[in-house]
C-alpha positions as a printed NumPy array, in Angstrom:
array([[ -8.437,   8.174, -11.867],
       [ -5.23 ,   7.869,  -9.872],
       [ -5.469,   7.162,  -6.143],
       [ -2.613,   7.287,  -3.643],
       [ -2.735,   4.704,  -0.871],
       [ -0.615,   5.84 ,   2.069],
       [ -0.335,   3.363,   4.925],
       [  1.626,   3.513,   8.158],
       [  2.623,   0.381,  10.067],
       [  1.766,  -0.207,  13.7  ],
       [  4.705,   0.365,  16.061],
       [  6.959,  -2.687,  16.308],
       [  5.365,  -4.407,  13.309],
       [  8.457,  -4.928,  11.144],
       [  8.403,  -8.717,  11.639],
       [  4.688,  -8.814,  10.757],
       [  5.481,  -6.852,   7.588],
       [  8.313,  -9.211,   6.664],
       [  6.171, -12.291,   7.324],
       [  3.504, -11.05 ,   4.896],
       [  5.741,  -9.321,   2.349],
       [  5.872, -12.135,  -0.228],
       [  2.061, -12.341,  -0.345],
       [  1.792,  -8.542,  -0.523],
       [  4.309,  -8.263,  -3.381],
       [  2.567, -11.099,  -5.269],
       [ -0.732,  -9.214,  -4.83 ],
       [  0.872,  -6.02 ,  -6.187],
       [  2.273,  -7.85 ,  -9.201],
       [ -0.989,  -9.669,  -9.927],
       [ -3.03 ,  -6.469, -10.103],
       [ -3.515,  -4.415, -13.238],
       [ -4.422,  -1.413, -11.043],
       [ -0.963,  -0.793,  -9.51 ],
       [  1.099,   1.906, -11.229],
       [  3.811,   2.419,  -8.585],
       [  4.48 ,   0.96 ,  -5.169],
       [  7.113,   0.903,  -2.467],
       [  7.688,   1.065,   1.274],
       [  8.194,   4.121,   3.441],
       [ 11.448,   3.939,   5.404],
       [ 12.167,   5.182,   8.909],
       [ 15.354,   6.961,  10.065],
       [ 17.077,   3.562,  10.421],
       [ 16.215,   2.588,   6.829],
       [ 13.637,  -0.012,   7.96 ],
       [ 10.288,  -0.408,   6.216],
       [  7.524,   1.324,   8.173],
       [  4.666,   1.901,   5.739],
       [  3.601,   1.847,   2.113],
       [  2.883,   4.183,  -0.779],
       [  0.925,   2.671,  -3.653],
       [ -0.436,   4.511,  -6.67 ],
       [ -3.515,   2.827,  -8.13 ],
       [ -5.259,   3.636, -11.399],
       [ -8.957,   2.898, -11.047],
       [-12.222,   3.661, -12.811],
       [-14.042,   4.509,  -9.588],
       [-12.762,   5.387,  -6.114],
       [-14.59 ,   2.358,  -4.713],
       [-12.26 ,   0.124,  -6.781],
       [ -9.3  ,   1.481,  -4.784],
       [-11.145,   0.804,  -1.519],
       [-11.848,  -2.789,  -2.566],
       [ -8.236,  -3.28 ,  -3.676],
       [ -6.879,  -1.929,  -0.38 ],
       [ -9.191,  -4.126,   1.695],
       [ -7.957,  -7.247,  -0.119],
       [ -4.228,  -6.48 ,   0.363],
       [ -2.502,  -9.192,   2.441],
       [ -0.987,  -6.465,   4.633],
       [ -4.49 ,  -5.231,   5.482],
       [ -5.619,  -8.797,   6.25 ],
       [ -2.616,  -9.222,   8.558],
       [ -3.527,  -6.082,  10.521],
       [ -0.207,  -4.39 ,   9.726],
       [ -1.404,  -0.809,   9.414],
       [ -2.171,   1.636,  12.224],
       [ -3.479,   4.087,   9.635],
       [ -4.318,   3.931,   5.939],
       [ -5.511,   6.747,   3.711],
       [ -6.763,   6.687,   0.134],
       [ -6.694,  10.01 ,  -1.694],
       [ -7.305,  10.948,  -5.327],
       [ -3.991,  12.042,  -6.834],
       [ -3.05 ,  14.083,  -9.879],
       [  0.216,  13.19 , -11.59 ],
       [  1.994,  16.341, -12.798],
       [  5.599,  15.237, -13.406],
       [  7.019,  11.838, -14.334]])
C-alpha cells in the first residue's frame, strides 16, 4: 500500500526545518519504506512543508514512521496528513 504524507510547516519555522534537516534526510535514507520525498516550496522558493510517499504493509506502519521522523520530534509541522495513495503514472 502506498501512503502520501503531506506536512505543512508552522509559520516562521524555516530555521527549525534547517536545523533538523540533516537528521530528517538521514531518516529518509535509512528507511526502506520511502519511495519518494521532497519539500513543498512557498512563493519565495523556501521550504515550507513535505511530501513523502511511503510503501507500507499496513496503514499503521506509515503512522509509526511519521511519528518517528525527526521533523515531527522537533515540532516542525502545523498540520500533517497521511492518506492512502494510488500511483497511476510514473
